[in-house]
ZAROMAR-458545 format. One record per residue (C-alpha): residue in three letters; residue number from 0; x, y, z; chain. Coordinates in steps of 0.02 Angstrom, whole numbers, padded with zeros to 5 digits. Example, Ala and Ser with C-alpha at 12.3 -4.5 7.8 and 13.67 -1.06 7.14 Angstrom:
// ZAROMAR-458545
(site ALA,0,(00615,-00225,00390),A)
(site SER,1,(00684,-00053,00357),A)
END
This chain:
// ZAROMAR-458545
(site LEU,0,(-00830,-00481,-00021),A)
(site LEU,1,(-00804,-00297,00009),A)
(site GLY,2,(-00821,-00176,-00133),A)
(site ALA,3,(-00679,-00056,-00174),A)
(site GLY,4,(-00778,00093,-00105),A)
(site THR,5,(-00813,00004,00060),A)
(site LEU,6,(-00631,-00047,00078),A)
(site ILE,7,(-00570,00129,00043),A)
(site THR,8,(-00694,00200,00170),A)
(site PHE,9,(-00636,00073,00301),A)
(site LEU,10,(-00451,00108,00271),A)
(site THR,11,(-00482,00296,00274),A)
(site THR,12,(-00572,00280,00441),A)
(site VAL,13,(-00431,00176,00516),A)
(site LEU,14,(-00297,00295,00451),A)
(site THR,15,(-00393,00448,00515),A)
(site SER,16,(-00413,00366,00687),A)
(site LEU,17,(-00227,00328,00695),A)
(site ILE,18,(-00182,00507,00648),A)
(site MET,19,(-00301,00576,00780),A)
(site LEU,20,(-00228,00456,00909),A)
(site GLY,21,(-00051,00509,00866),A)
(site TRP,22,(-00101,00692,00875),A)
(site ALA,23,(-00184,00672,01046),A)
(site ILE,24,(-00036,00576,01119),A)
(site ALA,25,(00088,00703,01050),A)
(site VAL,26,(-00012,00848,01124),A)
(site LYS,27,(-00022,00758,01292),A)
(site LYS,28,(00167,00726,01295),A)
(site LEU,29,(00217,00900,01234),A)
(site VAL,30,(00089,01013,01318),A)
(site CYS,31,(00014,00935,01474),A)
(site PRO,32,(00108,00943,01638),A)
(site ARG,33,(00139,00778,01728),A)
(site LEU,34,(00005,00779,01860),A)
(site GLU,35,(00062,00719,02031),A)
(site HIS,36,(-00035,00667,02186),A)
(site GLY,37,(-00061,00821,02295),A)
(site MET,38,(-00028,00945,02155),A)
(site ALA,39,(-00143,01098,02162),A)
(site PHE,40,(-00186,01228,02030),A)
(site GLU,41,(-00316,01362,01996),A)
(site ARG,42,(-00437,01394,01854),A)
(site TRP,43,(-00356,01495,01714),A)
(site SER,44,(-00183,01452,01776),A)
(site LEU,45,(-00056,01389,01649),A)
(site THR,46,(-00082,01210,01713),A)
(site TRP,47,(-00271,01224,01692),A)
(site LEU,48,(-00253,01293,01515),A)
(site ARG,49,(-00129,01157,01466),A)
(site ILE,50,(-00250,01024,01530),A)
(site ALA,51,(-00392,01106,01431),A)
(site ILE,52,(-00287,01098,01271),A)
(site VAL,53,(-00258,00911,01296),A)
(site VAL,54,(-00445,00883,01330),A)
(site ASP,55,(-00485,00970,01165),A)
(site ALA,56,(-00355,00868,01070),A)
(site ALA,57,(-00416,00705,01148),A)
(site ALA,58,(-00598,00749,01109),A)
(site LEU,59,(-00556,00700,00930),A)
(site LEU,60,(-00537,00522,00995),A)
(site THR,61,(-00713,00507,01065),A)
(site ALA,62,(-00788,00420,00914),A)
(site SER,63,(-00639,00310,00875),A)
(site SER,64,(-00607,00261,01057),A)
(site THR,65,(-00789,00213,01076),A)
(site MET,66,(-00761,00077,00946),A)
(site MET,67,(-00622,00007,01056),A)
(site LEU,68,(-00723,-00008,01217),A)
(site ARG,69,(-00708,-00174,01308),A)
(site THR,70,(-00554,-00221,01205),A)
(site GLU,71,(-00370,-00229,01243),A)
(site MET,72,(-00348,-00078,01128),A)
(site ILE,73,(-00436,00040,01251),A)
(site VAL,74,(-00323,-00025,01389),A)
(site TRP,75,(-00173,00012,01279),A)
(site LEU,76,(-00243,00186,01247),A)
(site TYR,77,(-00257,00221,01434),A)
(site ARG,78,(-00077,00163,01455),A)
(site ALA,79,(-00021,00275,01311),A)
(site PHE,80,(-00093,00424,01403),A)
(site GLY,81,(-00001,00378,01564),A)
(site ALA,82,(-00119,00268,01666),A)
(site ARG,83,(-00045,00115,01750),A)
(site VAL,84,(-00158,-00028,01698),A)
(site GLY,85,(-00131,-00211,01740),A)
(site ARG,86,(-00175,-00368,01643),A)
(site ASN,87,(-00348,-00438,01606),A)
(site VAL,88,(-00433,-00269,01630),A)
(site VAL,89,(-00598,-00225,01545),A)
(site ILE,90,(-00633,-00039,01525),A)
(site ASP,91,(-00798,00023,01454),A)
(site VAL,92,(-00759,00210,01472),A)
(site ALA,93,(-00696,00311,01322),A)
(site VAL,94,(-00526,00391,01346),A)
(site GLY,95,(-00564,00568,01282),A)
(site GLY,96,(-00584,00664,01445),A)
(site MET,97,(-00465,00547,01538),A)
(site ALA,98,(-00313,00590,01430),A)
(site PRO,99,(-00240,00732,01534),A)
(site ILE,100,(-00275,00650,01703),A)
(site ALA,101,(-00226,00471,01662),A)
(site ASP,102,(-00062,00492,01758),A)
(site LEU,103,(-00164,00488,01918),A)
(site ILE,104,(-00250,00320,01882),A)
(site GLU,105,(-00182,00152,01939),A)
(site VAL,106,(-00278,-00008,01898),A)
(site GLU,107,(-00217,-00180,01953),A)
(site ASP,108,(-00252,-00347,01866),A)
(site ASP,109,(-00425,-00423,01834),A)
(site VAL,110,(-00525,-00262,01852),A)
(site LEU,111,(-00692,-00219,01770),A)
(site ILE,112,(-00740,-00036,01741),A)
(site GLU,113,(-00914,-00028,01666),A)
(site ALA,114,(-00999,00103,01557),A)
(site GLY,115,(-01042,00271,01632),A)
(site VAL,116,(-00908,00261,01768),A)
(site VAL,117,(-00825,00425,01814),A)
(site LEU,118,(-00647,00418,01878),A)
(site MET,119,(-00620,00590,01955),A)
(site PRO,120,(-00440,00614,02014),A)
(site ILE,121,(-00454,00804,02006),A)
(site THR,122,(-00571,00877,02136),A)
(site THR,123,(-00632,01052,02174),A)
(site GLU,124,(-00739,01130,02308),A)
(site ASP,125,(-00768,01299,02227),A)
(site ASP,126,(-00734,01270,02041),A)
(site ILE,127,(-00582,01384,02056),A)
(site HIS,128,(-00455,01285,02158),A)
(site PHE,129,(-00416,01109,02097),A)
(site LYS,130,(-00318,00969,02181),A)
(site CYS,131,(-00248,00809,02106),A)
(site ALA,132,(-00264,00647,02202),A)
(site ARG,133,(-00219,00472,02142),A)
(site ILE,134,(-00351,00337,02115),A)
(site ARG,135,(-00300,00156,02144),A)
(site LEU,136,(-00408,00007,02100),A)
(site GLY,137,(-00341,-00156,02175),A)
(site ARG,138,(-00349,-00332,02101),A)
(site ASP,139,(-00518,-00408,02057),A)
(site VAL,140,(-00611,-00244,02082),A)
(site ASN,141,(-00778,-00213,01994),A)
(site VAL,142,(-00833,-00033,01966),A)
(site LEU,143,(-01012,-00046,01906),A)
(site THR,144,(-01116,00062,01790),A)
(site CYS,145,(-01138,00248,01824),A)
(site SER,146,(-01033,00250,01982),A)
(site MET,147,(-00896,00372,02030),A)
(site VAL,148,(-00724,00349,02106),A)
(site ARG,149,(-00660,00512,02182),A)
(site GLY,150,(-00479,00568,02192),A)
(site GLY,151,(-00381,00501,02340),A)
(site THR,152,(-00478,00338,02338),A)
(site SER,153,(-00395,00169,02357),A)
(site VAL,154,(-00513,00024,02322),A)
(site GLY,155,(-00451,-00137,02402),A)
(site ASP,156,(-00434,-00305,02315),A)
(site GLY,157,(-00598,-00392,02276),A)
(site ALA,158,(-00706,-00242,02319),A)
(site VAL,159,(-00859,-00189,02219),A)
(site VAL,160,(-00917,-00012,02186),A)
(site GLY,161,(-01104,-00034,02159),A)
(site ILE,162,(-01213,00042,02025),A)
(site MET,163,(-01233,00231,02045),A)
(site SER,164,(-01120,00233,02198),A)
(site ILE,165,(-00980,00350,02252),A)
(site ALA,166,(-00816,00275,02314),A)
(site GLN,167,(-00705,00391,02415),A)
(site GLY,168,(-00565,00368,02540),A)
(site ASP,169,(-00501,00195,02580),A)
(site VAL,170,(-00618,00054,02530),A)
(site PRO,171,(-00564,-00107,02619),A)
(site PRO,172,(-00532,-00268,02523),A)
(site GLY,173,(-00692,-00365,02487),A)
(site ALA,174,(-00805,-00218,02529),A)
(site LEU,175,(-00962,-00168,02437),A)
(site VAL,176,(-00990,00018,02408),A)
(site ALA,177,(-01176,00054,02397),A)
(site ASP,178,(-01226,00237,02373),A)
(site SER,179,(-01083,00318,02469),A)
(site ASP,180,(-01082,00190,02611),A)
(site VAL,181,(-00952,00053,02626),A)
(site LYS,182,(-01019,-00115,02682),A)
(site LEU,183,(-00906,-00260,02722),A)
(site GLU,184,(-00963,-00415,02629),A)
(site PRO,185,(-00883,-00585,02652),A)
(site ASP,186,(-00879,-00603,02463),A)
(site ALA,187,(-00931,-00444,02372),A)
(site ALA,188,(-00906,-00524,02200),A)
(site ALA,189,(-01028,-00665,02243),A)
(site HIS,190,(-01152,-00535,02306),A)
(site VAL,191,(-01143,-00441,02140),A)
(site ALA,192,(-01161,-00604,02043),A)
(site HIS,193,(-01318,-00641,02143),A)
(site LEU,194,(-01389,-00466,02108),A)
(site THR,195,(-01360,-00478,01922),A)
(site GLN,196,(-01446,-00648,01911),A)
(site THR,197,(-01610,-00584,01985),A)
END
């Protein structure tokens, strides 16, 4: 049985997390512009500052969203910030920094996004000029630990983005991205299963 002090601490933590979540979603909806594919902006522009405000508001969620990793609650949180996420999706990436750019993320059904993955729909060449580009992850895609998916990337159904790899451009269905090279595998998922067993 839980003591009264433990129960009060637990309820306080849950209530605080819900308040922070409500605050971050409200700031996102009221302050952040709706980011569109192809939209461009510069550092210190009004768009950039509005995104920075949302990042700061969502930073409050880092600890509480970490508790939700690999649960349906983190998927719901991504949806609340504007990402299109299908069913049976496992996400192991906290939502904090993703809040303002979630509008540019589209994830189909049966997708795994492991820890340390960076989804980067806003790109820059000179750290002054920024461009938004949609990221689409097809059905049955696996994005493995510490990999990156750059803006403008469409990963085809059944493809695998390998550990510490960079996916960019169009990745064909069933392909395996290793480093920044795309290799066509007859069954990329079986290949990854084999690698994880050894």
